N, C-alpha and C positions, 0 to 999 in steps of 0.2 A: 742270706748273709752267712749262715752257718756253713753252707756248702762252699761258699767263696773262701771262707777262712780255712776250712779243712783241705780245700783243693791246693792250697799253697804249701802243703806238707806231704812228703812221701809217706805212704803207709809201710809199716814194718811187717816183715813176714809173720811175726808173732801176733799181729793184730788180726782178729778173726771175723770181726763184724764190719759191715759197711756203714757209712754215715746214716743216721736216723733209723737203722734197722733193729736196734736194741736199746733198752732204757739205760744200759750201762755199756762201758767199753769192755770187750772180751779179749783177753790177752793170755797167751800160753807162756807160763813161767816154768821152765824145766819140763816136767812131765805132767803138770797140772794146769787146769784152766782157772783163771781168776777174772772176776768182774770188778771194774773200777768206775766210780762215779764222782762227779764234782758238781755242786750246785751252789749258786749264790742267791741270797734272799735280802730283800729290803722292804720297808714299809710302803714305799711309793709304788713298787711293782707288785708285790705279793699281797699287800693290804692285810697282813697279819697284825692284829691289835696287840698292844703291849701292856694292857691293864693288868693282866696276870702274867708276870714274867716266867713263872714255872710252866704254865701252859705254852707260852711262846717257845721256851727252850725245848720242851717235849715235841712240839710241832716241827721245829727246825730239824731236830734229829730224826724224827719219823719221816719227814719229807726227803731227807738225804738218803736214809736207808731204803726207802721205798723202791728206788731204782735197782738196788741189788736184789730185792725180793722179786721184782718183775723179771729180772734176768735169770732167776733160778739159783741165786747164790746165797750162801749163809754168811751174814756179816761177821767180819773178823777184826778189822783194823779201821780206825777212825782218826781224822785230823780236822781241825777247824781254824778259821780265822774270824775274829770278832772285833768289830769297831763300835765304840760307844761314845756318846757325847761327853764332853768334859764335866757337865753338871750332873751326870748320872750318879745315883747313890749306890752304896754297897749292897743295899737290900735288893735292888733290881738285879745286879750281877749274881748274887747268891741264889735268887729264885730261878734265874735263867740257867745257871749251872746245875741246880737240882733237877730241872726238867730234862736237860740233855743227859745227865747222868742216869736218870731213871730209865730212859729209853735204851741207852747203851747197855745197862744192866740186864734188861729184859732180853735183849738180843745176844747177850754174852759177847759183846763187841768192845774192844779195848781202845781207849784214847791214847794215841802216840804223842800228841803235842799239837802245836799250831802257832798262831800269831795273835797279837792283841794290838789294837790301835785306837785312834780317835777320829770321829767324823761328826758331821752336823746331826745325823740321825744314826740309829743303830744299823749296822750291816753285818751279815753273817754269810760265811762261805764254808760249806761242809764237804769233806772228802771222805769216802769210805771204800773199802775193798773187801771182797769175800770170795771164798773158794766155791767153784761150781763142781758139784758131784757129777761124775761121768764125763763123757766126751763132747757134750753139747750144751750150750746155754739156751735158755728160753729167749726167743726173739719175738719181733712183731710180725714175722713171716708165717702165715698159716698154710699148712699143707693143702693142696688142691683136692679137698674132699669135704663131705658133710660133717659139720660140727655143731655143738651147742655153745652159746655165748653166755658167759657168767660174769657176775660182779661180786666182789668179796664183802660188800657191806652197803649200808644206806648212803644216799647221795643228796646233794642240794644244799646242805646246811652251810657250807663254806661260802657259796655264792650268795645265799640270802644274807649272811652276816656281812659280807663285803658290800652288798647293796644297801643295807639299812644302817651300817655303821655299828652294829652290835658286835659283841666279843667274838673273836674267831673260835669256833668249836675245837675241842681237843681231838686230834686225828688218832685213829686206831693203828697200831702197829700189828699187822695181820700175820703174825708168825705161824699160828696154827694152820691157817689157810695156805700160807706160802709153802709149808712143808708138803702139803698135798698137791699144790699146784705144780711144784717143780718135779714131782714124780709122775703126774698124769697129764698135765696140760700140754698142748701143742704150740701155743703162742701166748704171750702176755704183754701187757702195757699198763702203766699206772695212769690214774686219772688226774695227774697234776694240773692239767689245763681244763678240767671238766670232762664229763662223760662224752659229750658230742665231739670235742676236740680229739679225744682218744679214738673214737669211732672213725673219724675222718682220716686220721693217720693210718689206721689199719686198712681203710678203704684204698688209700693211695698206694700202699705198699703191697697190696694183694689183688692185682688185676685178675679177673676171671672168677672172683668170688663175690657173691651178693650177701651183704650183711643185713639181716632183718632184726630190727629192734622192736620188741613188744612193749610199748610204752606203759601199758597197764600192769606189767610185771616188774617194772623198775622200782626198787625199794627207795622211797624218799625218806629222809630223816623226819623225825616226829614233828618238828616245829615248822617244816616247810609249808604245809598246806595252810595253816593258820596265818602265817606271815604273808603268803601269796594272796590270800583272801583279803587281808587288810590293805594290801597295796593295789589290789585290782589287777593282778597279773596271773597268768596260768602257772600252777606249780611246776610244770615241766620246763618252764623258762629257766629254772635253777640248774638245769642240766646243760645249758648252753653257755653260761658264763665261764670265764677263764680262771676262777678261783676254785681249784680242785680240792678234793678231800683226800687224795692219795690212796684211793682204793685200787684194787687190782682187777682189771678187765682181762678175761682170759677165755680161751677156747678149749673145749674137751671133745674127744671123739664121741660119736653117738653110742648109746647103749653101754654105758659104763656105770652100772647101778651102784656098785659098792663104793666107788670113789664119790659119786654124786651124793650118796647118803652121808658120807663123812664130811663133805664140803658143806652140805646144808646144816649139819650139826655145828660146824665152825662159823656159821652165819652167812655163807655165800648163797647166792640166788641165781637161777637161770633167767636170763632176760631176752633171749632171742636165739637165732640160728644163723649158721653160715652155710651157704650152698654154692657149689660150682655153677657159674652162670657167665656166659660170654658178655652179657650186658651188665657188668658188675655195677651195683648201686647200693645205696643205703636206703632200705625201705622201712618206714615207720608204720607199725600196726597197732590197732586197739581191738581187743576181743577177736583176734584172728583176721580182722579186715584191714586192708591197707588204707591209711589216712593221708599219707604224704610220702615224698621222697626227698632225702637230703642231697641236694645237687651242688652245694657250694660249702666251702669251709666256714666254720664259725669265725667271726672277726677276731683277730688277735688283739688283745688289749694294747700291745706295744705299737700296733699300727693305727690305733684310733687317734683322732685329733684331740679328743678330750674324754674324760670319764663320762660326761653327759652324752656325747655322741656314741660312745661305746654302749651305754645302757640302751639308748634308742635302737641301735642296730640289733642288739640281742633280743629286745622285745619284738621288733619287726620280724626277725627270723622265727621267733617262737610262734607268732601269729600264722606264719606259713606252715610250719611243721606240725603244730598242734591246734588245728582250726576249731575243734569242738570245745576247747577250753578257753578260747581267746576273746570271748565277749567281755567288754569292760577293760581291755588293756589300756593303761594310761598312755596318752600321747607322748 
């Protein structure tokens, strides 16, 4: 559907990326490159909880800015459109605004303005733009060479919260990692749709490269293992759901010890490798041994007939990809 919409509009000469190839739109303005991003959020699609409005506001801003960080841009300008129910009180709006403001302050990103309206439930649309240093943005296209695969922080807690109905965790704005990533990485994508969705997008866009994910090296958030045990599901199932944590998944050239040390200090972790291979696939390993291959895309929540059908599909795929963990999966 996105390609169908985009295909109805001619591309301008200043638009430098193709559809789907970068987390943000890359445009040349004068003699500089800028990244622009636009994202809409709603409780029914993103399943962000509203119990703590300050956390909700911070997450909305972090999720919007994440696309700029993945494109190698420094956030500079921000606009948003917010709709709230008529019965919403001033305290909710104040908390939401504090959360958004705190994130923009961290990023030294200025709010230009926006729009306000009313709706049955809250809705939020964020726009941000930032300048790209140098002549190239970070994209999802990996050079045809050997790389290591990295993640900027722990995963799985957003999907576990969406599954259980618990409060959405506060997302991290990875500014320190992003500075290192834009200087040294060769490709980057955020995990807005979960880790496996991001891996699949990289796979589709990079024929001739085999992505190997070391599942035992993937950092899971502290609460994931306990929640998974209570539910009777494999912890790694939390990597398949579509409620992402907005971490940065990126590739580095091999043998870059100085940058790797700095990234580890910032909380990033190596989770696999990328190798040239005519039979490009996603290979899942544990302790260096292959346990499965990811041969199909994770189900998109938007395409599922219901939330129950979606959960069943995610657990079924988890049983195939992570067989050693899958005893006792709920039907």
